[in-house]
C-alpha positions as CSV (number, residue, x, y, z in Angstrom):
1,X,-10.0,15.3,-34.4
2,X,-8.4,15.7,-31.2
3,X,-10.9,14.7,-28.3
4,X,-11.6,17.6,-26.0
5,X,-9.9,17.0,-22.8
6,X,-12.4,17.3,-19.7
7,X,-11.4,17.0,-15.8
8,X,-13.2,14.5,-14.1
9,X,-14.1,14.4,-10.3
10,X,-14.3,11.2,-8.0
11,X,-18.2,10.9,-7.5
12,X,-17.4,11.2,-3.8
13,X,-15.3,11.2,-0.8
14,X,-15.5,7.7,-0.5
15,X,-14.2,7.3,-4.0
16,X,-11.3,9.6,-3.3
17,X,-10.3,8.1,0.2
18,X,-10.1,4.6,-1.6
19,X,-8.1,5.9,-4.6
20,X,-5.7,7.9,-2.1
21,X,-5.3,4.6,0.0
22,X,-4.9,2.4,-3.1
23,X,-1.8,4.3,-3.6
24,X,-0.5,4.6,-0.6
25,X,-1.2,1.0,0.1
26,X,1.6,-0.4,-2.4
27,X,4.9,-2.1,-2.3
28,X,6.5,0.6,0.2
29,X,3.8,-1.2,2.8
30,X,4.0,-4.8,1.9
31,X,7.5,-4.9,0.9
32,X,9.4,-1.7,2.1
33,X,8.2,-1.4,5.8
34,X,8.8,-5.1,7.2
35,X,11.9,-5.2,6.3
36,X,12.9,-1.5,7.9
37,X,10.7,-2.4,11.0
38,X,13.0,-6.3,11.2
39,X,16.2,-3.9,10.5
40,X,15.7,-1.0,13.2
41,X,14.5,-3.1,15.9
42,X,10.8,-3.8,15.6
43,X,8.6,-1.5,18.3
44,X,11.8,1.3,18.1
45,X,11.0,1.8,14.4
46,X,7.1,1.1,14.4
47,X,7.2,4.0,17.6
48,X,8.9,6.7,15.3
49,X,6.7,5.9,12.5
50,X,3.7,6.2,14.0
51,X,4.8,9.6,15.7
52,X,6.1,11.0,12.3
53,X,2.6,9.6,10.6
54,X,0.6,11.7,12.6
55,X,2.6,14.7,12.2
56,X,5.3,15.3,9.4
57,X,3.0,12.7,7.0
58,X,0.1,14.4,8.3
59,X,1.3,17.8,7.1
60,X,3.1,16.7,3.5
61,X,-0.3,14.6,2.9
62,X,-2.7,17.6,3.7
63,X,-0.8,20.1,1.8
64,X,-0.7,18.1,-1.4
65,X,-3.9,17.0,-1.2
66,X,-5.1,20.3,-1.1
67,X,-2.7,22.2,-3.5
68,X,-4.1,19.5,-5.9
69,X,-8.2,20.6,-5.1
70,X,-7.6,24.3,-4.9
71,X,-5.6,24.5,-8.3
72,X,-7.7,21.6,-10.2
73,X,-4.4,20.6,-11.5
74,X,-2.0,17.8,-12.3
75,X,1.5,18.4,-10.3
76,X,3.0,19.5,-13.8
77,X,1.0,22.5,-13.5
78,X,-0.6,23.0,-10.1
79,X,2.5,24.7,-8.4
80,X,2.9,27.3,-11.1
81,X,-0.8,27.6,-10.7
82,X,-0.1,28.2,-6.8
83,X,2.6,30.8,-7.1
84,X,3.9,31.7,-10.7
85,X,7.4,32.1,-9.7
86,X,7.6,28.1,-8.6
87,X,6.7,26.3,-11.7
88,X,9.6,24.6,-11.5
89,X,8.7,22.4,-8.5
90,X,5.6,21.0,-10.9
91,X,8.3,19.8,-12.8
92,X,10.4,18.2,-10.2
93,X,7.5,16.7,-8.9
94,X,6.4,15.0,-12.5
95,X,9.9,14.0,-12.8
96,X,9.4,11.8,-9.6
97,X,6.6,9.4,-11.3
98,X,8.2,9.3,-14.7
99,X,11.4,7.8,-13.2
100,X,9.6,5.3,-10.9
101,X,7.1,3.5,-13.0
102,X,9.7,1.7,-15.5
103,X,11.1,-0.1,-12.0
104,X,7.9,0.1,-10.4
105,X,6.4,-2.5,-13.4
106,X,9.6,-4.2,-13.3
107,X,9.2,-5.1,-9.4
108,X,5.3,-5.5,-10.1
109,X,6.1,-8.0,-13.2
110,X,8.4,-10.0,-10.0
111,X,5.2,-10.2,-8.0
112,X,3.0,-11.3,-10.8
113,X,5.6,-14.1,-11.6
114,X,5.7,-15.5,-7.7
115,X,1.8,-15.5,-7.6
116,X,1.6,-17.3,-10.9
117,X,4.2,-19.8,-9.5
118,X,2.4,-20.0,-6.4
119,X,-1.2,-20.5,-8.0
120,X,-0.1,-23.3,-10.6
121,X,1.5,-25.2,-7.3
122,X,5.4,-24.2,-8.1
123,X,6.0,-22.3,-5.3
124,X,8.2,-24.0,-3.6
125,X,10.5,-24.0,-6.4
126,X,11.0,-20.1,-5.7
127,X,12.6,-21.3,-2.1
128,X,15.7,-22.4,-3.5
129,X,19.0,-20.8,-3.3
130,X,19.4,-19.0,-6.3
131,X,16.0,-18.6,-7.7
132,X,15.3,-15.0,-7.6
133,X,19.1,-14.0,-9.1
134,X,18.4,-16.8,-11.6
135,X,14.6,-15.4,-12.5
136,X,15.9,-11.6,-13.0
137,X,19.0,-12.6,-14.7
138,X,17.1,-14.1,-17.7
139,X,16.4,-11.6,-20.7
140,X,12.9,-12.8,-21.4
141,X,11.1,-13.9,-18.7
142,X,11.7,-10.4,-16.3
143,X,10.3,-8.7,-19.9
144,X,7.1,-10.5,-20.3
145,X,6.1,-10.3,-16.8
146,X,6.8,-6.9,-16.5
147,X,4.3,-6.2,-19.8
148,X,1.8,-8.3,-18.2
149,X,1.8,-6.1,-14.9
150,X,1.8,-3.3,-17.1
151,X,-1.1,-4.4,-19.3
152,X,-3.0,-4.2,-15.7
153,X,-2.0,-0.7,-15.1
154,X,-3.0,0.6,-18.1
155,X,-6.1,-0.7,-18.5
156,X,-7.2,1.1,-15.4
157,X,-5.9,4.2,-16.6
158,X,-7.2,4.0,-19.7
159,X,-10.3,3.7,-18.3
160,X,-10.4,6.9,-16.5
161,X,-11.3,8.6,-13.3
162,X,-14.6,7.0,-12.6
163,X,-14.7,4.2,-14.6
164,X,-10.9,2.9,-13.8
165,X,-9.1,4.5,-10.8
166,X,-12.5,5.0,-8.5
167,X,-14.3,1.7,-9.4
168,X,-11.5,-0.8,-9.2
169,X,-10.1,0.4,-6.5
170,X,-13.6,0.1,-5.0
171,X,-13.2,-3.7,-5.6
172,X,-9.5,-3.9,-5.0
173,X,-8.8,-2.3,-1.6
174,X,-11.6,-4.4,0.5
175,X,-10.2,-7.7,-0.7
176,X,-6.9,-6.4,-0.3
177,X,-8.0,-5.6,3.2
178,X,-9.4,-9.0,4.0
179,X,-5.9,-11.2,2.3
180,X,-3.9,-9.0,4.8
181,X,-5.6,-9.1,8.0
182,X,-6.2,-13.0,7.2
183,X,-2.1,-13.8,6.4
184,X,-1.5,-11.4,9.4
185,X,-3.6,-13.7,12.0
186,X,-2.4,-16.7,10.5
187,X,0.8,-15.9,11.1
188,X,0.1,-15.8,14.9
189,X,-1.1,-19.0,14.9
190,X,2.6,-20.4,13.6
191,X,5.3,-22.8,15.9
192,X,8.2,-24.4,14.6
193,X,11.1,-26.4,16.3
194,X,14.6,-25.9,14.6
195,X,16.9,-28.7,14.3
196,X,18.7,-27.5,17.6
197,X,15.0,-28.0,19.4
198,X,14.3,-24.5,19.7
199,X,10.6,-23.7,19.3
200,X,9.5,-20.6,18.7
201,X,6.0,-19.1,17.9
202,X,4.4,-16.3,15.8
203,X,3.3,-14.9,19.0
204,X,6.9,-14.4,20.2
205,X,7.9,-12.8,16.9
206,X,5.0,-10.5,17.4
207,X,6.6,-9.5,20.7
208,X,9.9,-8.8,18.7
209,X,7.9,-6.6,16.3
210,X,5.6,-4.5,18.5
211,X,7.8,-4.0,21.6
212,X,10.2,-1.4,21.5
213,X,13.6,-2.8,22.4
214,X,15.9,0.3,23.4
215,X,18.9,-2.5,24.5
216,X,22.1,-1.2,23.0
217,X,20.6,1.9,21.7
218,X,22.8,4.9,20.6
219,X,22.1,8.1,19.9
220,X,23.5,7.7,16.4
221,X,21.7,4.6,15.8
222,X,18.0,5.7,17.0
223,X,18.4,9.2,14.5
224,X,19.3,6.3,11.9
225,X,16.0,4.9,13.1
226,X,14.1,7.9,12.8
227,X,15.5,8.7,9.2
228,X,14.7,5.2,7.9
229,X,11.3,5.9,9.5
230,X,10.7,9.3,7.7
231,X,12.3,8.2,4.3
232,X,9.7,5.5,4.9
233,X,6.5,7.9,4.9
234,X,7.1,8.8,1.4
235,X,6.5,5.7,0.1
236,X,3.3,4.9,3.0
237,X,1.6,8.0,1.9
238,X,2.9,8.6,-1.9
239,X,4.1,12.4,-1.4
240,X,6.7,14.3,-3.2
241,X,5.6,12.5,-6.3
242,X,3.1,14.4,-7.5
243,X,0.5,11.5,-6.8
244,X,-1.6,13.3,-4.0
245,X,-1.8,16.5,-6.2
246,X,-2.9,14.9,-9.1
247,X,-5.6,12.9,-6.8
248,X,-6.6,16.1,-5.0
249,X,-7.4,17.6,-7.8
250,X,-9.8,15.0,-8.5
251,X,-11.8,15.5,-5.1
252,X,-14.8,17.7,-5.5
253,X,-15.3,20.8,-3.5
254,X,-17.4,19.4,-1.2
255,X,-15.2,16.8,0.0
256,X,-14.4,17.3,3.9
257,X,-10.5,17.1,3.3
258,X,-9.6,16.8,6.8
259,X,-11.7,13.8,7.7
260,X,-10.9,12.0,4.1
261,X,-7.2,12.7,5.0
262,X,-7.6,11.2,8.5
263,X,-8.9,8.0,7.1
264,X,-6.2,7.7,4.5
265,X,-3.3,7.9,7.1
266,X,-5.5,5.4,9.3
267,X,-6.0,3.0,6.3
268,X,-2.2,3.1,5.4
269,X,-0.7,2.7,9.1
270,X,-3.0,0.2,9.8
271,X,-2.3,-1.9,6.7
272,X,1.5,-1.1,7.0
273,X,1.5,-2.3,10.8
274,X,-0.5,-5.5,9.7
275,X,2.0,-5.9,6.7
276,X,4.9,-6.4,9.3
277,X,2.8,-8.8,11.1
278,X,2.3,-10.9,8.6
279,X,5.9,-11.2,7.4
280,X,8.1,-10.5,10.7
281,X,6.3,-13.1,13.2
282,X,6.3,-15.6,10.3
283,X,10.1,-15.1,9.5
284,X,11.0,-15.0,13.0
285,X,9.2,-18.2,13.7
286,X,10.8,-19.9,10.8
287,X,14.3,-18.4,10.7
288,X,14.9,-16.6,14.1
289,X,16.4,-13.0,14.4
290,X,19.0,-13.8,11.6
291,X,15.8,-14.1,9.2
292,X,14.8,-10.7,10.2
293,X,18.3,-9.4,8.5
294,X,17.5,-10.5,5.0
295,X,16.6,-6.6,4.0
296,X,15.6,-5.9,0.8
297,X,15.3,-9.6,-0.5
298,X,13.0,-10.5,3.1
299,X,9.7,-10.7,0.1
300,X,11.2,-12.3,-2.8
301,X,14.2,-14.4,-1.3
302,X,13.4,-15.2,2.9
303,X,9.4,-15.5,2.4
304,X,9.2,-18.1,0.2
305,X,11.7,-20.1,1.8
306,X,9.1,-19.8,4.7
307,X,6.1,-20.7,3.0
308,X,8.1,-24.0,1.8
309,X,8.5,-24.9,5.6
310,X,4.9,-24.4,6.3
311,X,4.7,-27.6,3.8
312,X,1.0,-28.0,2.2
313,X,-0.5,-24.6,3.8
314,X,2.2,-22.7,2.4
315,X,1.0,-23.0,-1.5
316,X,-2.3,-21.6,0.0
317,X,-0.8,-19.0,2.1
318,X,2.2,-18.2,-0.5
319,X,-0.9,-17.8,-3.3
320,X,-2.8,-15.7,-0.9
321,X,0.1,-13.1,0.1
322,X,1.7,-12.8,-3.6
323,X,-2.3,-12.2,-4.8
324,X,-2.6,-9.4,-1.9
325,X,1.2,-8.1,-3.0
326,X,-0.5,-8.1,-6.4
327,X,-3.6,-5.9,-6.0
328,X,-1.5,-3.6,-3.6
329,X,1.2,-3.3,-6.5
330,X,-1.5,-2.4,-9.3
331,X,-3.2,0.0,-7.3
332,X,0.1,2.0,-6.9
333,X,1.7,1.7,-9.9
334,X,-2.1,3.3,-11.4
335,X,-1.8,5.9,-9.2
336,X,1.8,7.0,-10.3
337,X,1.1,6.3,-14.4
338,X,-1.8,8.8,-13.3
339,X,0.5,11.0,-12.5
340,X,2.3,11.4,-15.5
341,X,-1.0,11.3,-17.6
342,X,-2.7,13.7,-16.0
343,X,-0.1,16.4,-16.1
344,X,0.2,15.6,-19.7
345,X,-3.4,15.9,-20.3
346,X,-3.2,19.3,-18.5
347,X,-0.6,20.8,-19.7
348,X,-0.5,19.7,-23.4
349,X,-4.6,19.6,-23.6
350,X,-4.8,16.2,-24.8
351,X,-7.4,13.4,-24.3
352,X,-6.9,11.0,-22.0
353,X,-6.4,7.9,-24.2
354,X,-3.5,10.2,-26.2
355,X,-1.9,11.1,-22.9
356,X,-1.8,7.5,-21.4
357,X,-0.9,6.1,-24.6
358,X,2.2,8.7,-24.6
359,X,2.7,7.1,-21.2
360,X,2.3,3.5,-22.5
361,X,5.1,3.6,-24.9
362,X,7.6,5.1,-22.4
363,X,6.9,2.8,-19.7
364,X,7.1,-0.1,-21.7
365,X,10.4,1.0,-23.2
366,X,12.0,2.1,-19.7
367,X,10.8,-1.0,-18.0
368,X,12.3,-3.1,-20.8
369,X,16.0,-1.4,-20.1
370,X,15.1,-2.0,-16.6
371,X,14.7,-5.5,-16.7
372,X,17.9,-5.6,-19.3
373,X,19.7,-4.2,-16.2
374,X,20.3,-7.0,-14.5
375,X,21.1,-9.2,-17.6
376,X,22.4,-7.6,-20.9
377,X,22.8,-4.5,-19.8
378,X,24.3,-5.2,-16.2
379,X,26.9,-3.0,-14.3
380,X,27.9,-1.8,-11.1
381,X,27.5,1.6,-10.3
382,X,28.9,2.9,-6.7
383,X,25.8,5.2,-5.2
384,X,26.9,8.5,-3.1
385,X,24.9,7.2,0.0
386,X,27.6,3.9,0.0
387,X,25.4,1.2,-1.6
388,X,26.2,-0.5,-5.1
389,X,23.3,-0.5,-7.8
390,X,22.1,-1.3,-11.5
391,X,19.6,0.5,-13.7
392,X,17.1,-0.2,-11.0
393,X,19.0,1.3,-7.8
394,X,20.4,4.4,-9.7
395,X,16.6,5.1,-10.6
396,X,15.3,4.2,-6.9
397,X,18.3,6.1,-5.5
398,X,17.6,9.4,-8.0
399,X,13.7,9.6,-7.4
400,X,13.7,8.7,-3.7
401,X,16.4,10.0,-1.8
402,X,17.7,13.0,-4.0
403,X,14.2,14.4,-5.6
404,X,11.4,13.4,-3.2
405,X,12.9,15.1,-0.3
406,X,13.7,18.1,-2.1
407,X,10.5,18.5,-3.3
408,X,9.0,18.3,-0.3
409,X,12.0,20.4,1.2
410,X,10.5,23.0,-1.2
411,X,6.9,22.6,-0.9
412,X,7.5,23.5,3.1
413,X,9.3,26.5,1.5
414,X,6.4,27.5,-0.9
415,X,3.5,26.9,1.5
416,X,5.1,27.8,4.8
417,X,7.0,31.2,3.9
418,X,5.8,32.1,0.1
419,X,2.2,31.9,-0.1
420,X,1.6,31.4,3.4
421,X,-0.1,28.2,5.4
422,X,-3.6,30.0,5.2
423,X,-3.8,28.8,1.4
424,X,-3.9,24.9,2.5
425,X,-5.9,25.9,5.5
426,X,-8.6,28.3,3.6
427,X,-9.1,25.2,1.3
428,X,-9.3,22.5,4.0
429,X,-11.8,24.7,5.8
430,X,-13.8,25.4,2.6
431,X,-17.6,24.8,3.3
432,X,-17.1,25.0,6.9
433,X,-15.8,21.9,7.3
434,X,-13.2,21.5,10.4
435,X,-9.5,21.4,10.4
436,X,-8.6,19.6,13.4
437,X,-4.9,20.2,13.7
438,X,-4.3,23.6,12.2
439,X,-1.9,24.6,15.0
440,X,0.3,21.4,14.4
441,X,-0.2,22.1,10.8
442,X,1.2,25.4,10.9
443,X,4.2,24.2,13.2
444,X,5.1,21.2,10.8
445,X,4.7,23.0,7.4
446,X,6.9,26.1,8.8
447,X,9.4,24.7,11.1
448,X,9.9,21.0,12.1
449,X,9.2,19.4,8.4
450,X,11.8,21.7,6.6
451,X,14.2,20.5,9.4
452,X,14.0,16.9,9.4
453,X,13.6,17.1,5.2
454,X,16.9,19.0,5.3
455,X,18.7,16.4,7.5
456,X,17.0,13.6,5.4
457,X,18.1,15.2,1.9
458,X,22.3,15.5,3.9
459,X,21.7,11.8,4.6
460,X,20.2,10.3,1.6
461,X,23.1,11.8,-0.6
462,X,25.7,10.6,1.4
463,X,26.7,14.0,3.2
464,X,27.3,12.4,6.7
465,X,28.9,9.3,5.4
466,X,31.3,11.8,3.9
467,X,31.7,13.8,7.3
468,X,32.8,10.8,9.4
């Protein structure tokens, strides 16, 4: 007989914070944040990001966590419970992790592959030109590593909320922080003299990373930096993908949501800044400002070259870096899979094991297709934002550039103008807890966030490019 579905909860606020932070601190922080910071002038991007994190990100994160706890439902059913005519928003919110999970596991497999290479002393081979392209172009290896990564993810989700998600985040997150801090401060001690006799240091790289430089900054470029920083917010705090609604639904009614959200914000922002501090000073030291323009290939192409240039210490630092990245990737993948699993449990009243098994079968099939997208199923498709991509890029574009900004925009309309911000305020202040940024929240959710999101959506779907 089918096991009756019973909804679990995090044991306390610490469990909730660790799980939510584990979701937020993922490849979006370790991989995406540093290359965007490098592309957008370091300190200028960081300044914009921090301001947006304290306003825009705060409003969206608070909203989703409050919706989850108020309804005690996962994303697929939560919005319909909040307002009967808005159930379609739950479908959109559940669609995002469904699109993300297969390609996230594929990228997680790449991280596992690099970790294995460095741990076994073969990491410097990954610094050779064409190594990364050669690896993902194979038909077998990427699939095997994707399956290993997914097995680690599925193990945690199958174990449940308390014995799985909460338990392993309590272990992995402190280890991740120690590794991030250690590698970041090691990067600041680096020094290197290139073939032209120019000596660069990690501290100089830190200055490039942190100090805003508005030299040559036009209004158009500054707006582009703001849009990049705002887009990064989706990755950094895991909003508009159903995850925080799902995790909010596991928070107990006596949890101080405002205090928890503040800590998640701080934790996520500090780790994102430290991730940039790990990578950008090291890249600057060994490759100068030119090396900082590597874009998305920064982690899998440029960094192995940096580790190889460090000599013997590069094996140790490379191993520690990819171990930390693997932890971050698994905790985030767990949250993505949990958003789908919990949605199936709530919508169809099935057990966790049955729901997770269904999601696992889908993720494995989808992950294999994504891996084959770089070899047997390779093709090139022109995307509306001007980029050219394969299967992974198309899934990423649909989820992150189109559906996520739309979900966030519709959520602002729902809370700001349909059910009223007081719905969220009442949930946050339940039990007499304070809502320290109440006025800011109302302004953001009703006015500022919808305007910013509408502009981001136009940029994401290529409207600006068509008009220019």
